[in-house]
N, C-alpha and C positions, 0 to 999 in steps of 0.2 A: 373270341370264343368264351363261353361261360366258364367260370371256375367252379370246381366242386365245393359244395358247402361243407365247412368244417363241422364235424360231429364228434362230440366227446361226452363222457359222463353217462349217467343212467337215466336221464330225463328225455322223454320224447320231444324232439325238436319241432318247432312250428315251421311249416312250409307254405309259401304263397303259391298261387296257381302258376305264376311265372317261374318260380323255383322248381316246381315239378317238371315243367317243360324244359328248363335248363339242365336239370340232372339227367333227364332222359336223352336230350340232345348230346350231352357230353359222353354218355355211355356209347351212343351210336358212333360218335366221332372217334372215340378211342378204339372201338372195334374196327372202324374203317381204316384208321392209321396203321393198324397191325395186320389186318386181314384184307377184306374187300370193302370198298366204299358202298354204303347203303344208299342207293339212289332211287329205288322203286319198291313198291309193295309186292309181296308180303315181306315183312321184316324177318330176317333169319334168326329168330329168338333162340332156337336150339343151339346154333353155332355160337351165338353171343354168350350163352350160359356155359357151354362146354369148352369152347376154344379160348374165349377172351376172359371170362370170369374164372375159368378153370374149376368149375364145380362138377361133381359127379352127378349124373342124372339117372334115376332109376324109377321103375314103376313098382308100386307096392299095393297089396290089399289093405287099404287104410282101415276098412271096417274091422278086419281081423287084427291088425296091428294095434289099433288104439281103442277098440271096443265101442266106438261111436260111429254114427252112420253118415255124417255129412262132412268128413275131412277130405278136401280135394288135394291138398298139398302140404308138405312139411319141409322145414329147413333145419339141418343139423350144421350149425355154424362151425364148430370146432372140427368137424369131419369134412367140411366143404362139400356137403351132400344135399341134394334136393330129391325128395320123393314125391311122385305124382300118383294119385289113385289110379289103379289099373283100369278102372271103368272109363277113364279118359284117354286111354292109349289110342292114338288116332289111326294107326294102321288096322287095328282090330275093330275100332268103332269110329268110322269116318265122320259120323254126325257129330262127334265130340271134338272135332279139330279146333273149332273156335274156343271152346271151353278149356281144352288142353293148353293152347297157346297162351290164353289169358292167365291161367293158373301158373304156368311156367314164368311168365313175365312178372306176375305178382310175387312169386318167390324171389326172383331176381331183384325186385324192389326191396324186399326185406333185406337181402344181402347188401345192396348198395346204400340203403338209407338207415338200416336198423341193426346191423350186426354188432355195432359197438354196445348195444344194450344187452346182448347175450341171452337174456331169458325172458320168457313170457310171464304174464301175471300169474299169481298163485291160483286165482280163480280158474283159469283155463287148465292149468296143470292138474288140478283136482279132478277134472273130467276124465283123465286118463287112468287106466288100471294100474295098480302098483306093479312094479317090476318092468314096465314098458321102457324100452330104450328111448328116452324122451328127447325129442328135438327141442331146439330153442324156440322155434315158431311152429305152430300148426295153424292151418288156415281152413276154417269151417265156413260153409255157405251161410250160416246163420249169424256169424260174428260181425257185429257192427262197431267194434272198438275203433278208436281213432287211428291206431297203428295199422289196422286192416284197410281203413279208408285211404291212408297214405300209400300203401302198397298197391291198391287198386288204381289210384290216380297216376302213380308212376307207370304201372302196366299199360294204362290207356295211352299215355304220352309216348311210350316206347313203341308200342305196336301200331299206333295211329299218329305219327308225327304231324303236327299242325300244318306245316307248309305242304307236306305230301298229301294230306287229306284235302286241303284247299285246291291243289292242282287236280286231284281226282274228281272233286266236285265240279270244278270248271269244265273238265273234259267230258264228264258224263251228262251235264246239263247245259253246256255252252253258255253258262251264266254263273255269277256268284250270288244271285238272288236266293233268299231262303225259301224253303217250302213250309207252308203253314198247314196246321192241322185242319182248318176249315176247308182248305183246297182238297185235301184227301177225303174229307167226309162226303164230297160229291159222289165218290165211288165207294162209299163205305161198305155196302153189302158185298160187292164184288171182291174188294180187298180182304175183308174179314173171312169170306168163304175160302179164298185162296190160302190165307194164313192158317186157318183151322186145318185144312187138308195137309199143308206142309208139316204142321206140328202134331198131327194125329189126335187133336182134341182141343178143348178150350178150358182154360183155368179161370175161375172167377176171382174177383178182387178189384180193388180201387184202381181206376185208370187203365184197366186191362185192354179195353177196346181201343182207347186212344193210343196206348203204347203199341198195339198191334198195327195200327194204321201208320204210325211213325216208323216202326221197324220195317214195314213193307217198303217205305221210301228209302230206308237206310240199307236195305238188303244188297243192292248192286255194289256199294262200296264195302260192305261187310265181306262179300265174297272175294273182292279184290284184295283186301287186307287180311283175309283168313281169320276173321274174328266173328263172334256171334252178332246177329242183327241187334240184339239188346245192347251189347257193348258199343257198337257203332252208333246206335240211336243216342245213347248217353253222350258219346263224344260229340256228335253233331249238334245236339242240344246245347252242350257246353260252348260250342263254337258259334252258336246262334245261326246255324244253317238249317236246323229244324226248329220250328217255333210253334208253341201251342196256341198262341193268340197273336193277333195283329195289334200292335200298339196304335192307339188313336193318333191321327195326324194333327199337327199343330196348325195346319193350313187348310 
C-alpha cells in the first residue's frame, strides 16, 4: 500500500500524478479500514469528510460571508471546519450535486495535502473584507494558483479512482478502446443540440463545442460517479480514454 507523503514546513510540496493517485487511494483505504470498504461509485465523500477526517461540514452564504461572488468552499484548519456555498446544497439544488461533491473533495484535498501550511497567500486574504472570520483556505472558481490545482487533482482522484473508472468504462462500452473527438463529430449537431437543451443555453469560448462533445461521451460515467460531465471529461482525458486527436500510426 502507498505511504502518505511527509509534509512539513511552509513551502508547497511538489506532487507527481502518481502521488496524487496514491494519496487519494490511501484516504479511501483508511476510510475503508475504519468504516466501509469503498468498492463502487459514487464515492461517499460526505462520510469520508465527516466520519473519517472528523471535519464539521456546514453550508454558508459565501457571498455574504466574504463579500466576493465566486467562493465555492472554505476550510478553517484550526476549527476543523469546511464551509460550502449554500447555492451548492444538493437537496435544495439537485443540479449542483456534482459541483457540491467536487467542492467538498477539493476542501478535503486541502486538509490532506496543505493543512500544514495553515494560511493562504496575502494576495487572496486582501480580497476579503476586514473583520471577516477568515479561513485558512478559500476556494474561488477563478483561482488558478498551484495549490488550487493540487486540491483539484486530489479531488478528481478521490471521486473518480483510476481503477474504478477503468472498470466502469469497460462495462459501459464493452471495450477499453478510447473515444476520439472525430468519432463524436459525426453526430455533432445532434449532440450539441441535446447538450444545449440540458444546459439551458450555450456559452461561447475556446474549445466549447469540442468540450461539449466530449462531455456528452463522459456523461454516463459522470452520472454513475455523481460528478459533473466537465470533471469526468477532464479525468477521462487524463486517462487517455477520451482523446481529441488520433495519433498517426507508425505502420
